[in-house]
C-alpha positions as CSV (number, residue, x, y, z in Angstrom):
1,M,-47.5,-6.7,-12.5
2,A,-47.9,-4.8,-9.3
3,R,-45.6,-1.8,-8.6
4,P,-42.7,-3.0,-6.6
5,N,-41.4,-1.2,-3.6
6,I,-37.6,-1.3,-3.9
7,R,-35.6,-0.4,-0.8
8,N,-32.6,-2.6,-1.0
9,S,-30.6,-5.1,-3.1
10,S,-32.8,-8.0,-1.9
11,D,-35.9,-6.2,-3.3
12,I,-34.1,-5.8,-6.6
13,L,-33.2,-9.4,-6.7
14,K,-36.8,-10.4,-6.1
15,L,-38.0,-8.2,-8.9
16,L,-35.4,-9.5,-11.3
17,N,-36.3,-13.1,-10.4
18,R,-40.0,-12.3,-10.9
19,T,-39.3,-10.6,-14.2
20,I,-37.4,-13.6,-15.5
21,E,-40.2,-15.9,-14.5
22,D,-42.8,-13.7,-16.1
23,L,-40.7,-13.5,-19.3
24,K,-40.3,-17.3,-19.4
25,A,-44.0,-17.7,-18.9
26,D,-44.8,-15.2,-21.7
27,K,-46.6,-12.9,-19.2
28,I,-44.4,-9.9,-20.3
29,D,-42.6,-9.1,-23.6
30,N,-38.9,-8.6,-24.1
31,A,-39.2,-4.8,-24.2
32,R,-40.9,-4.7,-20.8
33,A,-38.4,-7.1,-19.3
34,K,-35.5,-5.0,-20.6
35,T,-37.1,-1.8,-19.2
36,I,-37.5,-3.5,-15.8
37,I,-34.0,-4.8,-15.8
38,Y,-32.6,-1.4,-16.8
39,A,-34.6,0.2,-13.9
40,C,-33.3,-2.5,-11.5
41,N,-29.7,-1.8,-12.6
42,T,-30.2,2.0,-12.0
43,A,-31.8,1.4,-8.6
44,G,-29.0,-1.0,-7.7
45,Q,-26.4,1.7,-8.5
46,I,-28.3,4.3,-6.5
47,I,-28.6,1.9,-3.5
48,K,-24.9,1.1,-3.7
49,N,-23.9,4.8,-3.8
50,L,-26.2,5.6,-0.8
51,E,-24.7,2.7,1.2
52,L,-21.2,3.9,0.4
53,E,-22.0,7.5,1.3
54,K,-23.4,6.3,4.6
55,R,-20.3,4.2,5.4
56,L,-18.0,7.2,4.4
57,E,-20.0,9.5,6.7
58,E,-19.6,7.0,9.6
59,L,-15.9,6.7,9.0
60,E,-15.5,10.5,8.9
61,E,-17.3,10.7,12.2
62,V,-15.0,8.2,13.8
63,A,-11.9,9.9,12.3
64,E,-13.0,13.3,13.6
65,G,-13.6,11.8,17.1
66,R,-10.0,10.7,17.2
67,R,-8.6,14.2,16.6
């Protein structure tokens, strides 16, 4: 399996789908699939937090502009 470049939730979904297909086709074992799924979950949380942080910064900029 090539190293994926994960930048957003769509990339995570693609990797999860590929992992499931590889698992069903016996191309990877359960332990590797679990590791990939765990990494996807972690990456998803990081992406979510970064997106929330960006939105908060934008709202703070708007709020400061109104003062």
